[in-house]
C-alpha positions in Angstrom: 61.4 125.4 -77.0 63.8 123.0 -78.0 63.4 119.2 -77.9 66.4 117.7 -76.2 66.7 113.8 -76.9 69.0 111.7 -74.7 70.5 108.4 -76.0 72.7 106.1 -74.2 73.1 102.4 -73.7 72.3 103.3 -69.8 68.8 104.2 -70.8 66.1 101.5 -71.6 65.2 103.9 -74.6 65.7 107.5 -75.7 64.1 110.2 -73.7 62.9 113.2 -75.1 62.4 116.4 -72.8 61.4 120.0 -73.5 63.9 122.8 -72.5 63.5 126.7 -72.7 66.1 127.9 -74.9 68.4 130.8 -73.9 67.4 130.7 -70.2 71.4 130.0 -69.5 70.4 126.7 -68.1 73.4 123.9 -69.2 72.5 120.8 -70.7 73.5 119.1 -67.6 71.1 121.5 -65.5 68.3 119.9 -68.2 69.3 116.4 -67.5 69.6 116.8 -63.8 66.0 118.4 -64.0 64.6 115.5 -65.9 66.7 112.6 -64.0 68.6 111.6 -66.9 71.5 109.7 -65.7 74.2 111.5 -67.1 77.8 111.4 -65.5 79.3 114.4 -63.7 81.7 115.5 -61.0 82.7 119.2 -60.8 80.1 120.8 -62.8 82.5 123.6 -63.6 84.1 122.4 -66.7 87.4 121.4 -65.3 87.3 117.5 -64.7 85.9 116.2 -68.2 83.5 113.9 -66.9 80.3 114.9 -68.8 81.4 114.9 -72.5 78.5 114.3 -74.7 78.1 114.1 -78.7 75.7 116.5 -79.8 73.7 116.5 -83.3 71.2 118.6 -84.5 67.7 117.0 -85.3 66.4 119.4 -87.8 68.6 118.9 -90.5 69.3 122.7 -90.6 72.9 124.2 -89.7 74.0 124.0 -86.3 73.6 127.3 -84.2 77.0 128.1 -83.1 77.5 128.2 -79.3 80.6 129.6 -77.5 83.0 127.2 -76.2 84.4 128.1 -72.9 88.1 128.4 -72.4 87.9 125.1 -70.0 85.8 123.3 -72.5 88.3 124.0 -75.2 91.1 122.7 -73.0 89.3 119.9 -71.6 88.1 118.5 -74.7 91.2 118.9 -76.7 93.2 117.3 -74.1 90.8 114.1 -74.0 90.9 113.8 -77.9 87.7 114.9 -78.4 87.9 117.8 -80.6 90.8 119.3 -82.6 92.5 122.5 -82.9 90.8 123.1 -86.0 87.5 122.4 -84.7 88.2 125.0 -82.0 89.1 127.4 -84.9 86.0 126.7 -86.8 84.0 127.5 -83.7 85.4 130.6 -82.9 85.8 131.9 -86.3 83.0 130.2 -88.4 80.6 129.6 -85.9 80.3 126.0 -86.4 80.2 124.1 -83.1 82.2 120.6 -82.8 80.3 117.6 -82.2 81.6 116.9 -78.6 80.6 119.3 -75.6 80.9 119.4 -71.9 77.2 119.0 -70.6 78.1 121.2 -67.8 79.2 124.0 -70.2 76.8 123.8 -73.0 73.8 126.2 -72.9 71.0 125.1 -75.0 69.7 127.0 -78.1 66.5 127.2 -79.9 67.3 123.8 -81.9 66.3 120.2 -81.4 69.3 118.0 -80.5 70.3 114.7 -80.1 72.6 114.0 -77.0 74.5 110.7 -76.9 76.6 109.7 -73.7 
């Protein structure tokens, strides 16, 4: 079970919640279930209203998670990720620091989510 720590100026303090890795819940679903005030609109990766910066807390190499085509396009157009980072994610299994909360499925790693 990964620990997910949410950090934002909107919060009085960082909030850490436990999530079940691999149950296909998105980061946004975990935030909503725990009443974390993460902004979102469409919930399907088209609007780009839920970008988050994700870092691994364990000090280990990040576990690669597939970026959806919508996520690649939206984050690239928003200037959050580069074409090189997309290639790195696809060929070297190195995820970019920015993700869309509605598209990111949690893995078995402790992460810090800044929004």
